[in-house]
LUMLUMDREN-2810 file (N, C-alpha, C; in Angstrom, 1 decimal):
<atoms>
<atom><aa>X</aa><ch>A</ch><at>N</at><xx>124.6</xx><yy>142.3</yy><zz>128.1</zz></atom>
<atom><aa>X</aa><ch>A</ch><at>CA</at><xx>125.3</xx><yy>142.2</yy><zz>127.0</zz></atom>
<atom><aa>X</aa><ch>A</ch><at>C</at><xx>125.9</xx><yy>140.4</yy><zz>126.8</zz></atom>
<atom><aa>X</aa><ch>A</ch><at>N</at><xx>125.9</xx><yy>140.2</yy><zz>125.7</zz></atom>
<atom><aa>X</aa><ch>A</ch><at>CA</at><xx>125.9</xx><yy>138.8</yy><zz>125.4</zz></atom>
<atom><aa>X</aa><ch>A</ch><at>C</at><xx>127.4</xx><yy>138.6</yy><zz>124.4</zz></atom>
<atom><aa>X</aa><ch>A</ch><at>N</at><xx>128.2</xx><yy>137.9</yy><zz>124.9</zz></atom>
<atom><aa>X</aa><ch>A</ch><at>CA</at><xx>129.4</xx><yy>137.8</yy><zz>124.4</zz></atom>
<atom><aa>X</aa><ch>A</ch><at>C</at><xx>129.7</xx><yy>136.3</yy><zz>123.8</zz></atom>
<atom><aa>X</aa><ch>A</ch><at>N</at><xx>129.8</xx><yy>135.9</yy><zz>122.6</zz></atom>
<atom><aa>X</aa><ch>A</ch><at>CA</at><xx>130.2</xx><yy>134.7</yy><zz>122.0</zz></atom>
<atom><aa>X</aa><ch>A</ch><at>C</at><xx>131.7</xx><yy>134.6</yy><zz>121.6</zz></atom>
<atom><aa>X</aa><ch>A</ch><at>N</at><xx>132.4</xx><yy>133.6</yy><zz>122.2</zz></atom>
<atom><aa>X</aa><ch>A</ch><at>CA</at><xx>133.5</xx><yy>133.4</yy><zz>122.0</zz></atom>
<atom><aa>X</aa><ch>A</ch><at>C</at><xx>133.5</xx><yy>132.0</yy><zz>120.9</zz></atom>
<atom><aa>X</aa><ch>A</ch><at>N</at><xx>133.7</xx><yy>132.4</yy><zz>119.4</zz></atom>
<atom><aa>X</aa><ch>A</ch><at>CA</at><xx>133.7</xx><yy>131.4</yy><zz>118.4</zz></atom>
<atom><aa>X</aa><ch>A</ch><at>C</at><xx>135.1</xx><yy>130.6</yy><zz>118.3</zz></atom>
<atom><aa>X</aa><ch>A</ch><at>N</at><xx>135.2</xx><yy>129.3</yy><zz>118.4</zz></atom>
<atom><aa>X</aa><ch>A</ch><at>CA</at><xx>136.3</xx><yy>128.6</yy><zz>118.2</zz></atom>
<atom><aa>X</aa><ch>A</ch><at>C</at><xx>136.0</xx><yy>127.2</yy><zz>118.2</zz></atom>
<atom><aa>X</aa><ch>A</ch><at>N</at><xx>137.1</xx><yy>126.4</yy><zz>118.2</zz></atom>
<atom><aa>X</aa><ch>A</ch><at>CA</at><xx>137.0</xx><yy>124.8</yy><zz>118.5</zz></atom>
<atom><aa>X</aa><ch>A</ch><at>C</at><xx>137.2</xx><yy>124.6</yy><zz>119.8</zz></atom>
<atom><aa>X</aa><ch>A</ch><at>N</at><xx>137.3</xx><yy>125.4</yy><zz>120.8</zz></atom>
<atom><aa>X</aa><ch>A</ch><at>CA</at><xx>137.6</xx><yy>124.9</yy><zz>122.1</zz></atom>
<atom><aa>X</aa><ch>A</ch><at>C</at><xx>138.9</xx><yy>124.7</yy><zz>122.6</zz></atom>
<atom><aa>X</aa><ch>A</ch><at>N</at><xx>140.1</xx><yy>125.5</yy><zz>121.5</zz></atom>
<atom><aa>X</aa><ch>A</ch><at>CA</at><xx>141.4</xx><yy>125.3</yy><zz>121.6</zz></atom>
<atom><aa>X</aa><ch>A</ch><at>C</at><xx>141.9</xx><yy>126.2</yy><zz>122.9</zz></atom>
<atom><aa>X</aa><ch>A</ch><at>N</at><xx>143.0</xx><yy>126.0</yy><zz>123.5</zz></atom>
<atom><aa>X</aa><ch>A</ch><at>CA</at><xx>143.4</xx><yy>126.9</yy><zz>124.4</zz></atom>
<atom><aa>X</aa><ch>A</ch><at>C</at><xx>143.3</xx><yy>128.4</yy><zz>124.1</zz></atom>
<atom><aa>X</aa><ch>A</ch><at>N</at><xx>143.6</xx><yy>128.9</yy><zz>122.9</zz></atom>
<atom><aa>X</aa><ch>A</ch><at>CA</at><xx>143.4</xx><yy>130.2</yy><zz>122.6</zz></atom>
<atom><aa>X</aa><ch>A</ch><at>C</at><xx>142.0</xx><yy>130.9</yy><zz>122.8</zz></atom>
<atom><aa>X</aa><ch>A</ch><at>N</at><xx>141.1</xx><yy>129.9</yy><zz>122.6</zz></atom>
<atom><aa>X</aa><ch>A</ch><at>CA</at><xx>139.6</xx><yy>130.2</yy><zz>122.7</zz></atom>
<atom><aa>X</aa><ch>A</ch><at>C</at><xx>139.4</xx><yy>130.3</yy><zz>124.3</zz></atom>
<atom><aa>X</aa><ch>A</ch><at>N</at><xx>139.9</xx><yy>129.2</yy><zz>125.1</zz></atom>
<atom><aa>X</aa><ch>A</ch><at>CA</at><xx>139.8</xx><yy>129.5</yy><zz>126.5</zz></atom>
<atom><aa>X</aa><ch>A</ch><at>C</at><xx>140.2</xx><yy>130.6</yy><zz>127.3</zz></atom>
<atom><aa>X</aa><ch>A</ch><at>N</at><xx>141.6</xx><yy>131.0</yy><zz>126.8</zz></atom>
<atom><aa>X</aa><ch>A</ch><at>CA</at><xx>142.0</xx><yy>132.1</yy><zz>127.2</zz></atom>
<atom><aa>X</aa><ch>A</ch><at>C</at><xx>141.2</xx><yy>133.6</yy><zz>126.9</zz></atom>
<atom><aa>X</aa><ch>A</ch><at>N</at><xx>140.8</xx><yy>133.7</yy><zz>125.5</zz></atom>
<atom><aa>X</aa><ch>A</ch><at>CA</at><xx>139.8</xx><yy>134.5</yy><zz>125.2</zz></atom>
<atom><aa>X</aa><ch>A</ch><at>C</at><xx>138.6</xx><yy>134.8</yy><zz>126.1</zz></atom>
<atom><aa>X</aa><ch>A</ch><at>N</at><xx>137.9</xx><yy>133.6</yy><zz>126.3</zz></atom>
<atom><aa>X</aa><ch>A</ch><at>CA</at><xx>136.9</xx><yy>133.7</yy><zz>127.1</zz></atom>
<atom><aa>X</aa><ch>A</ch><at>C</at><xx>137.0</xx><yy>134.1</yy><zz>128.6</zz></atom>
<atom><aa>X</aa><ch>A</ch><at>N</at><xx>138.2</xx><yy>133.6</yy><zz>129.3</zz></atom>
<atom><aa>X</aa><ch>A</ch><at>CA</at><xx>138.6</xx><yy>134.1</yy><zz>130.6</zz></atom>
<atom><aa>X</aa><ch>A</ch><at>C</at><xx>139.2</xx><yy>135.6</yy><zz>130.6</zz></atom>
<atom><aa>X</aa><ch>A</ch><at>N</at><xx>139.7</xx><yy>135.8</yy><zz>129.5</zz></atom>
<atom><aa>X</aa><ch>A</ch><at>CA</at><xx>140.2</xx><yy>137.5</yy><zz>129.6</zz></atom>
<atom><aa>X</aa><ch>A</ch><at>C</at><xx>139.1</xx><yy>138.4</yy><zz>129.7</zz></atom>
<atom><aa>X</aa><ch>A</ch><at>N</at><xx>138.0</xx><yy>137.7</yy><zz>128.7</zz></atom>
<atom><aa>X</aa><ch>A</ch><at>CA</at><xx>136.7</xx><yy>138.7</yy><zz>128.5</zz></atom>
<atom><aa>X</aa><ch>A</ch><at>C</at><xx>136.0</xx><yy>138.8</yy><zz>129.9</zz></atom>
<atom><aa>X</aa><ch>A</ch><at>N</at><xx>136.1</xx><yy>137.7</yy><zz>130.4</zz></atom>
<atom><aa>X</aa><ch>A</ch><at>CA</at><xx>135.1</xx><yy>137.6</yy><zz>131.7</zz></atom>
<atom><aa>X</aa><ch>A</ch><at>C</at><xx>135.9</xx><yy>138.5</yy><zz>132.8</zz></atom>
<atom><aa>X</aa><ch>A</ch><at>N</at><xx>137.5</xx><yy>138.5</yy><zz>132.7</zz></atom>
<atom><aa>X</aa><ch>A</ch><at>CA</at><xx>137.9</xx><yy>139.3</yy><zz>133.9</zz></atom>
<atom><aa>X</aa><ch>A</ch><at>C</at><xx>137.9</xx><yy>140.7</yy><zz>133.6</zz></atom>
<atom><aa>X</aa><ch>A</ch><at>N</at><xx>138.1</xx><yy>141.4</yy><zz>132.2</zz></atom>
<atom><aa>X</aa><ch>A</ch><at>CA</at><xx>137.9</xx><yy>142.5</yy><zz>132.0</zz></atom>
<atom><aa>X</aa><ch>A</ch><at>C</at><xx>136.5</xx><yy>143.0</yy><zz>132.1</zz></atom>
<atom><aa>X</aa><ch>A</ch><at>N</at><xx>135.4</xx><yy>142.4</yy><zz>132.1</zz></atom>
<atom><aa>X</aa><ch>A</ch><at>CA</at><xx>133.8</xx><yy>142.6</yy><zz>132.3</zz></atom>
<atom><aa>X</aa><ch>A</ch><at>C</at><xx>133.9</xx><yy>142.8</yy><zz>133.8</zz></atom>
<atom><aa>X</aa><ch>A</ch><at>N</at><xx>134.5</xx><yy>141.8</yy><zz>134.5</zz></atom>
<atom><aa>X</aa><ch>A</ch><at>CA</at><xx>134.4</xx><yy>142.1</yy><zz>135.9</zz></atom>
<atom><aa>X</aa><ch>A</ch><at>C</at><xx>134.9</xx><yy>143.4</yy><zz>136.6</zz></atom>
<atom><aa>X</aa><ch>A</ch><at>N</at><xx>136.3</xx><yy>143.6</yy><zz>135.8</zz></atom>
<atom><aa>X</aa><ch>A</ch><at>CA</at><xx>137.0</xx><yy>144.9</yy><zz>136.2</zz></atom>
<atom><aa>X</aa><ch>A</ch><at>C</at><xx>136.2</xx><yy>145.9</yy><zz>136.0</zz></atom>
<atom><aa>X</aa><ch>A</ch><at>N</at><xx>135.4</xx><yy>146.0</yy><zz>134.7</zz></atom>
<atom><aa>X</aa><ch>A</ch><at>CA</at><xx>134.5</xx><yy>147.1</yy><zz>134.4</zz></atom>
<atom><aa>X</aa><ch>A</ch><at>C</at><xx>133.5</xx><yy>147.3</yy><zz>135.0</zz></atom>
<atom><aa>X</aa><ch>A</ch><at>N</at><xx>132.9</xx><yy>146.4</yy><zz>136.0</zz></atom>
<atom><aa>X</aa><ch>A</ch><at>CA</at><xx>131.5</xx><yy>146.2</yy><zz>136.1</zz></atom>
<atom><aa>X</aa><ch>A</ch><at>C</at><xx>130.5</xx><yy>146.0</yy><zz>135.6</zz></atom>
<atom><aa>X</aa><ch>A</ch><at>N</at><xx>130.6</xx><yy>145.4</yy><zz>134.3</zz></atom>
<atom><aa>X</aa><ch>A</ch><at>CA</at><xx>130.0</xx><yy>145.2</yy><zz>133.2</zz></atom>
<atom><aa>X</aa><ch>A</ch><at>C</at><xx>129.1</xx><yy>143.7</yy><zz>133.5</zz></atom>
<atom><aa>X</aa><ch>A</ch><at>N</at><xx>128.0</xx><yy>143.7</yy><zz>133.3</zz></atom>
<atom><aa>X</aa><ch>A</ch><at>CA</at><xx>127.3</xx><yy>142.4</yy><zz>133.4</zz></atom>
<atom><aa>X</aa><ch>A</ch><at>C</at><xx>127.2</xx><yy>141.8</yy><zz>132.0</zz></atom>
<atom><aa>X</aa><ch>A</ch><at>N</at><xx>128.1</xx><yy>140.7</yy><zz>131.7</zz></atom>
<atom><aa>X</aa><ch>A</ch><at>CA</at><xx>128.2</xx><yy>140.2</yy><zz>130.5</zz></atom>
<atom><aa>X</aa><ch>A</ch><at>C</at><xx>128.0</xx><yy>138.7</yy><zz>130.5</zz></atom>
<atom><aa>X</aa><ch>A</ch><at>N</at><xx>127.2</xx><yy>138.0</yy><zz>129.6</zz></atom>
<atom><aa>X</aa><ch>A</ch><at>CA</at><xx>127.3</xx><yy>136.6</yy><zz>129.4</zz></atom>
<atom><aa>X</aa><ch>A</ch><at>C</at><xx>128.2</xx><yy>136.1</yy><zz>128.5</zz></atom>
<atom><aa>X</aa><ch>A</ch><at>N</at><xx>128.9</xx><yy>135.5</yy><zz>129.0</zz></atom>
<atom><aa>X</aa><ch>A</ch><at>CA</at><xx>130.3</xx><yy>134.9</yy><zz>127.9</zz></atom>
<atom><aa>X</aa><ch>A</ch><at>C</at><xx>130.0</xx><yy>133.5</yy><zz>127.7</zz></atom>
<atom><aa>X</aa><ch>A</ch><at>N</at><xx>129.7</xx><yy>133.1</yy><zz>126.3</zz></atom>
<atom><aa>X</aa><ch>A</ch><at>CA</at><xx>129.4</xx><yy>131.8</yy><zz>126.1</zz></atom>
<atom><aa>X</aa><ch>A</ch><at>C</at><xx>130.5</xx><yy>131.4</yy><zz>124.9</zz></atom>
<atom><aa>X</aa><ch>A</ch><at>N</at><xx>131.0</xx><yy>130.0</yy><zz>125.1</zz></atom>
<atom><aa>X</aa><ch>A</ch><at>CA</at><xx>131.9</xx><yy>129.5</yy><zz>124.1</zz></atom>
<atom><aa>X</aa><ch>A</ch><at>C</at><xx>131.1</xx><yy>128.7</yy><zz>123.0</zz></atom>
<atom><aa>X</aa><ch>A</ch><at>N</at><xx>131.2</xx><yy>129.1</yy><zz>121.7</zz></atom>
<atom><aa>X</aa><ch>A</ch><at>CA</at><xx>130.5</xx><yy>128.4</yy><zz>120.6</zz></atom>
<atom><aa>X</aa><ch>A</ch><at>C</at><xx>131.6</xx><yy>127.5</yy><zz>119.8</zz></atom>
<atom><aa>X</aa><ch>A</ch><at>N</at><xx>131.4</xx><yy>126.4</yy><zz>120.1</zz></atom>
<atom><aa>X</aa><ch>A</ch><at>CA</at><xx>132.1</xx><yy>125.5</yy><zz>119.4</zz></atom>
<atom><aa>X</aa><ch>A</ch><at>C</at><xx>131.9</xx><yy>124.9</yy><zz>117.9</zz></atom>
<atom><aa>X</aa><ch>A</ch><at>N</at><xx>130.4</xx><yy>125.0</yy><zz>117.9</zz></atom>
<atom><aa>X</aa><ch>A</ch><at>CA</at><xx>129.7</xx><yy>124.2</yy><zz>116.8</zz></atom>
<atom><aa>X</aa><ch>A</ch><at>C</at><xx>130.2</xx><yy>124.8</yy><zz>115.5</zz></atom>
<atom><aa>X</aa><ch>A</ch><at>N</at><xx>130.8</xx><yy>124.0</yy><zz>114.6</zz></atom>
<atom><aa>X</aa><ch>A</ch><at>CA</at><xx>131.3</xx><yy>124.7</yy><zz>113.3</zz></atom>
<atom><aa>X</aa><ch>A</ch><at>C</at><xx>130.1</xx><yy>125.1</yy><zz>112.4</zz></atom>
<atom><aa>X</aa><ch>A</ch><at>N</at><xx>128.9</xx><yy>124.7</yy><zz>112.7</zz></atom>
<atom><aa>X</aa><ch>A</ch><at>CA</at><xx>127.9</xx><yy>125.2</yy><zz>111.8</zz></atom>
<atom><aa>X</aa><ch>A</ch><at>C</at><xx>127.4</xx><yy>126.7</yy><zz>112.1</zz></atom>
<atom><aa>X</aa><ch>A</ch><at>N</at><xx>127.4</xx><yy>126.7</yy><zz>113.4</zz></atom>
<atom><aa>X</aa><ch>A</ch><at>CA</at><xx>127.0</xx><yy>128.0</yy><zz>114.1</zz></atom>
<atom><aa>X</aa><ch>A</ch><at>C</at><xx>128.2</xx><yy>129.1</yy><zz>113.9</zz></atom>
<atom><aa>X</aa><ch>A</ch><at>N</at><xx>129.6</xx><yy>128.8</yy><zz>114.0</zz></atom>
<atom><aa>X</aa><ch>A</ch><at>CA</at><xx>130.5</xx><yy>129.6</yy><zz>113.6</zz></atom>
<atom><aa>X</aa><ch>A</ch><at>C</at><xx>130.5</xx><yy>130.1</yy><zz>112.3</zz></atom>
<atom><aa>X</aa><ch>A</ch><at>N</at><xx>130.2</xx><yy>129.1</yy><zz>111.4</zz></atom>
<atom><aa>X</aa><ch>A</ch><at>CA</at><xx>130.1</xx><yy>129.7</yy><zz>109.9</zz></atom>
<atom><aa>X</aa><ch>A</ch><at>C</at><xx>129.0</xx><yy>130.6</yy><zz>109.7</zz></atom>
<atom><aa>X</aa><ch>A</ch><at>N</at><xx>127.9</xx><yy>130.7</yy><zz>110.7</zz></atom>
<atom><aa>X</aa><ch>A</ch><at>CA</at><xx>126.9</xx><yy>131.4</yy><zz>110.2</zz></atom>
<atom><aa>X</aa><ch>A</ch><at>C</at><xx>127.5</xx><yy>133.0</yy><zz>110.5</zz></atom>
<atom><aa>X</aa><ch>A</ch><at>N</at><xx>128.5</xx><yy>133.3</yy><zz>111.3</zz></atom>
<atom><aa>X</aa><ch>A</ch><at>CA</at><xx>129.0</xx><yy>134.5</yy><zz>111.5</zz></atom>
<atom><aa>X</aa><ch>A</ch><at>C</at><xx>130.2</xx><yy>134.7</yy><zz>110.6</zz></atom>
<atom><aa>X</aa><ch>A</ch><at>N</at><xx>130.5</xx><yy>133.8</yy><zz>109.5</zz></atom>
<atom><aa>X</aa><ch>A</ch><at>CA</at><xx>131.6</xx><yy>134.0</yy><zz>108.4</zz></atom>
<atom><aa>X</aa><ch>A</ch><at>C</at><xx>132.7</xx><yy>134.5</yy><zz>108.8</zz></atom>
<atom><aa>X</aa><ch>A</ch><at>N</at><xx>133.1</xx><yy>133.5</yy><zz>109.9</zz></atom>
<atom><aa>X</aa><ch>A</ch><at>CA</at><xx>134.4</xx><yy>133.6</yy><zz>110.4</zz></atom>
<atom><aa>X</aa><ch>A</ch><at>C</at><xx>135.6</xx><yy>132.9</yy><zz>109.8</zz></atom>
<atom><aa>X</aa><ch>A</ch><at>N</at><xx>136.4</xx><yy>133.3</yy><zz>109.2</zz></atom>
<atom><aa>X</aa><ch>A</ch><at>CA</at><xx>137.6</xx><yy>132.4</yy><zz>108.7</zz></atom>
<atom><aa>X</aa><ch>A</ch><at>C</at><xx>138.6</xx><yy>132.2</yy><zz>109.7</zz></atom>
<atom><aa>X</aa><ch>A</ch><at>N</at><xx>138.9</xx><yy>132.7</yy><zz>110.9</zz></atom>
<atom><aa>X</aa><ch>A</ch><at>CA</at><xx>140.0</xx><yy>132.6</yy><zz>111.6</zz></atom>
<atom><aa>X</aa><ch>A</ch><at>C</at><xx>139.5</xx><yy>132.7</yy><zz>112.9</zz></atom>
<atom><aa>X</aa><ch>A</ch><at>N</at><xx>139.9</xx><yy>131.8</yy><zz>114.0</zz></atom>
<atom><aa>X</aa><ch>A</ch><at>CA</at><xx>139.5</xx><yy>131.7</yy><zz>115.5</zz></atom>
<atom><aa>X</aa><ch>A</ch><at>C</at><xx>140.7</xx><yy>131.7</yy><zz>116.3</zz></atom>
<atom><aa>X</aa><ch>A</ch><at>N</at><xx>140.4</xx><yy>132.3</yy><zz>117.5</zz></atom>
<atom><aa>X</aa><ch>A</ch><at>CA</at><xx>139.0</xx><yy>132.6</yy><zz>118.1</zz></atom>
<atom><aa>X</aa><ch>A</ch><at>C</at><xx>138.7</xx><yy>133.8</yy><zz>117.6</zz></atom>
<atom><aa>X</aa><ch>A</ch><at>N</at><xx>137.4</xx><yy>134.1</yy><zz>117.6</zz></atom>
<atom><aa>X</aa><ch>A</ch><at>CA</at><xx>136.6</xx><yy>135.2</yy><zz>117.2</zz></atom>
<atom><aa>X</aa><ch>A</ch><at>C</at><xx>135.5</xx><yy>135.9</yy><zz>118.3</zz></atom>
<atom><aa>X</aa><ch>A</ch><at>N</at><xx>135.3</xx><yy>136.6</yy><zz>118.3</zz></atom>
<atom><aa>X</aa><ch>A</ch><at>CA</at><xx>134.4</xx><yy>137.3</yy><zz>119.6</zz></atom>
<atom><aa>X</aa><ch>A</ch><at>C</at><xx>133.2</xx><yy>138.3</yy><zz>118.8</zz></atom>
<atom><aa>X</aa><ch>A</ch><at>N</at><xx>131.9</xx><yy>137.9</yy><zz>119.2</zz></atom>
<atom><aa>X</aa><ch>A</ch><at>CA</at><xx>130.9</xx><yy>138.4</yy><zz>118.6</zz></atom>
<atom><aa>X</aa><ch>A</ch><at>C</at><xx>130.3</xx><yy>139.1</yy><zz>119.6</zz></atom>
<atom><aa>X</aa><ch>A</ch><at>N</at><xx>130.0</xx><yy>140.1</yy><zz>119.9</zz></atom>
<atom><aa>X</aa><ch>A</ch><at>CA</at><xx>129.0</xx><yy>141.0</yy><zz>120.9</zz></atom>
<atom><aa>X</aa><ch>A</ch><at>C</at><xx>127.8</xx><yy>141.4</yy><zz>120.6</zz></atom>
<atom><aa>X</aa><ch>A</ch><at>N</at><xx>126.8</xx><yy>140.8</yy><zz>121.3</zz></atom>
<atom><aa>X</aa><ch>A</ch><at>CA</at><xx>125.5</xx><yy>140.9</yy><zz>121.0</zz></atom>
<atom><aa>X</aa><ch>A</ch><at>C</at><xx>125.2</xx><yy>140.6</yy><zz>119.2</zz></atom>
<atom><aa>X</aa><ch>A</ch><at>N</at><xx>125.8</xx><yy>139.7</yy><zz>119.1</zz></atom>
<atom><aa>X</aa><ch>A</ch><at>CA</at><xx>125.5</xx><yy>139.0</yy><zz>117.5</zz></atom>
<atom><aa>X</aa><ch>A</ch><at>C</at><xx>126.3</xx><yy>139.7</yy><zz>116.3</zz></atom>
<atom><aa>X</aa><ch>A</ch><at>N</at><xx>127.3</xx><yy>140.6</yy><zz>116.7</zz></atom>
<atom><aa>X</aa><ch>A</ch><at>CA</at><xx>128.2</xx><yy>141.2</yy><zz>115.8</zz></atom>
<atom><aa>X</aa><ch>A</ch><at>C</at><xx>129.6</xx><yy>141.0</yy><zz>116.0</zz></atom>
<atom><aa>X</aa><ch>A</ch><at>N</at><xx>130.4</xx><yy>140.3</yy><zz>115.1</zz></atom>
<atom><aa>X</aa><ch>A</ch><at>CA</at><xx>131.8</xx><yy>139.9</yy><zz>115.1</zz></atom>
<atom><aa>X</aa><ch>A</ch><at>C</at><xx>132.4</xx><yy>141.1</yy><zz>115.5</zz></atom>
<atom><aa>X</aa><ch>A</ch><at>N</at><xx>133.4</xx><yy>141.1</yy><zz>116.6</zz></atom>
<atom><aa>X</aa><ch>A</ch><at>CA</at><xx>134.2</xx><yy>142.4</yy><zz>116.9</zz></atom>
<atom><aa>X</aa><ch>A</ch><at>C</at><xx>135.7</xx><yy>142.3</yy><zz>116.7</zz></atom>
<atom><aa>X</aa><ch>A</ch><at>N</at><xx>136.2</xx><yy>141.0</yy><zz>116.9</zz></atom>
<atom><aa>X</aa><ch>A</ch><at>CA</at><xx>137.2</xx><yy>140.4</yy><zz>116.6</zz></atom>
<atom><aa>X</aa><ch>A</ch><at>C</at><xx>137.5</xx><yy>139.0</yy><zz>116.1</zz></atom>
<atom><aa>X</aa><ch>A</ch><at>N</at><xx>138.8</xx><yy>138.7</yy><zz>115.5</zz></atom>
<atom><aa>X</aa><ch>A</ch><at>CA</at><xx>138.9</xx><yy>137.3</yy><zz>115.0</zz></atom>
<atom><aa>X</aa><ch>A</ch><at>C</at><xx>140.4</xx><yy>137.3</yy><zz>114.7</zz></atom>
<atom><aa>X</aa><ch>A</ch><at>N</at><xx>140.8</xx><yy>136.0</yy><zz>114.9</zz></atom>
<atom><aa>X</aa><ch>A</ch><at>CA</at><xx>142.1</xx><yy>135.5</yy><zz>114.3</zz></atom>
<atom><aa>X</aa><ch>A</ch><at>C</at><xx>143.0</xx><yy>135.4</yy><zz>115.6</zz></atom>
<atom><aa>X</aa><ch>A</ch><at>N</at><xx>142.8</xx><yy>136.1</yy><zz>116.9</zz></atom>
<atom><aa>X</aa><ch>A</ch><at>CA</at><xx>143.7</xx><yy>135.9</yy><zz>117.7</zz></atom>
<atom><aa>X</aa><ch>A</ch><at>C</at><xx>143.2</xx><yy>136.1</yy><zz>119.3</zz></atom>
<atom><aa>X</aa><ch>A</ch><at>N</at><xx>144.0</xx><yy>135.9</yy><zz>120.1</zz></atom>
<atom><aa>X</aa><ch>A</ch><at>CA</at><xx>143.4</xx><yy>136.5</yy><zz>121.5</zz></atom>
<atom><aa>X</aa><ch>A</ch><at>C</at><xx>143.4</xx><yy>138.0</yy><zz>121.8</zz></atom>
<atom><aa>X</aa><ch>A</ch><at>N</at><xx>142.5</xx><yy>138.6</yy><zz>121.9</zz></atom>
<atom><aa>X</aa><ch>A</ch><at>CA</at><xx>142.4</xx><yy>140.1</yy><zz>121.9</zz></atom>
<atom><aa>X</aa><ch>A</ch><at>C</at><xx>143.2</xx><yy>140.7</yy><zz>123.2</zz></atom>
<atom><aa>X</aa><ch>A</ch><at>N</at><xx>143.8</xx><yy>141.7</yy><zz>122.9</zz></atom>
<atom><aa>X</aa><ch>A</ch><at>CA</at><xx>144.5</xx><yy>142.2</yy><zz>124.2</zz></atom>
<atom><aa>X</aa><ch>A</ch><at>C</at><xx>143.4</xx><yy>143.0</yy><zz>125.1</zz></atom>
<atom><aa>X</aa><ch>A</ch><at>N</at><xx>144.0</xx><yy>143.3</yy><zz>126.4</zz></atom>
<atom><aa>X</aa><ch>A</ch><at>CA</at><xx>142.9</xx><yy>143.8</yy><zz>127.2</zz></atom>
<atom><aa>X</aa><ch>A</ch><at>C</at><xx>142.5</xx><yy>145.0</yy><zz>126.7</zz></atom>
<atom><aa>X</aa><ch>A</ch><at>N</at><xx>143.1</xx><yy>146.0</yy><zz>126.0</zz></atom>
<atom><aa>X</aa><ch>A</ch><at>CA</at><xx>142.6</xx><yy>147.2</yy><zz>125.4</zz></atom>
<atom><aa>X</aa><ch>A</ch><at>C</at><xx>141.6</xx><yy>146.9</yy><zz>124.4</zz></atom>
<atom><aa>X</aa><ch>A</ch><at>N</at><xx>141.6</xx><yy>145.7</yy><zz>123.4</zz></atom>
<atom><aa>X</aa><ch>A</ch><at>CA</at><xx>140.6</xx><yy>145.5</yy><zz>122.6</zz></atom>
<atom><aa>X</aa><ch>A</ch><at>C</at><xx>139.3</xx><yy>145.0</yy><zz>123.2</zz></atom>
<atom><aa>X</aa><ch>A</ch><at>N</at><xx>139.6</xx><yy>144.1</yy><zz>124.3</zz></atom>
<atom><aa>X</aa><ch>A</ch><at>CA</at><xx>138.5</xx><yy>143.7</yy><zz>124.9</zz></atom>
<atom><aa>X</aa><ch>A</ch><at>C</at><xx>137.6</xx><yy>144.7</yy><zz>125.7</zz></atom>
<atom><aa>X</aa><ch>A</ch><at>N</at><xx>138.4</xx><yy>145.9</yy><zz>126.2</zz></atom>
<atom><aa>X</aa><ch>A</ch><at>CA</at><xx>137.7</xx><yy>147.0</yy><zz>126.9</zz></atom>
<atom><aa>X</aa><ch>A</ch><at>C</at><xx>136.9</xx><yy>147.6</yy><zz>125.8</zz></atom>
<atom><aa>X</aa><ch>A</ch><at>N</at><xx>137.5</xx><yy>148.0</yy><zz>124.5</zz></atom>
<atom><aa>X</aa><ch>A</ch><at>CA</at><xx>136.9</xx><yy>148.7</yy><zz>123.6</zz></atom>
<atom><aa>X</aa><ch>A</ch><at>C</at><xx>135.7</xx><yy>147.9</yy><zz>123.3</zz></atom>
<atom><aa>X</aa><ch>A</ch><at>N</at><xx>135.6</xx><yy>146.7</yy><zz>123.2</zz></atom>
<atom><aa>X</aa><ch>A</ch><at>CA</at><xx>134.7</xx><yy>145.9</yy><zz>122.5</zz></atom>
<atom><aa>X</aa><ch>A</ch><at>C</at><xx>133.4</xx><yy>145.8</yy><zz>123.5</zz></atom>
<atom><aa>X</aa><ch>A</ch><at>N</at><xx>133.9</xx><yy>146.1</yy><zz>124.7</zz></atom>
<atom><aa>X</aa><ch>A</ch><at>CA</at><xx>132.8</xx><yy>146.0</yy><zz>125.9</zz></atom>
<atom><aa>X</aa><ch>A</ch><at>C</at><xx>132.4</xx><yy>147.4</yy><zz>126.0</zz></atom>
<atom><aa>X</aa><ch>A</ch><at>N</at><xx>132.7</xx><yy>148.3</yy><zz>125.5</zz></atom>
<atom><aa>X</aa><ch>A</ch><at>CA</at><xx>132.4</xx><yy>149.7</yy><zz>125.6</zz></atom>
<atom><aa>X</aa><ch>A</ch><at>C</at><xx>133.0</xx><yy>150.8</yy><zz>126.9</zz></atom>
<atom><aa>X</aa><ch>A</ch><at>N</at><xx>134.1</xx><yy>149.9</yy><zz>127.2</zz></atom>
<atom><aa>X</aa><ch>A</ch><at>CA</at><xx>134.7</xx><yy>150.8</yy><zz>128.3</zz></atom>
<atom><aa>X</aa><ch>A</ch><at>C</at><xx>135.7</xx><yy>151.8</yy><zz>128.2</zz></atom>
</atoms>
């Protein structure tokens, strides 16, 4: 599973990436978490507010740090 955290590298983006890694570990899910900070790449996802989360190329969340429950749902747990 490939997870991209889309954003400028702000604290919220860092917190999102950390939370996703923690939930994936708790669920025993193998996930590659990558932070994407390049504005041109972020715009390809047509995201208007960050942080945003794309799972396997599809945007699942945007505009805030997702809750643990939201992350669990995104990861299929």
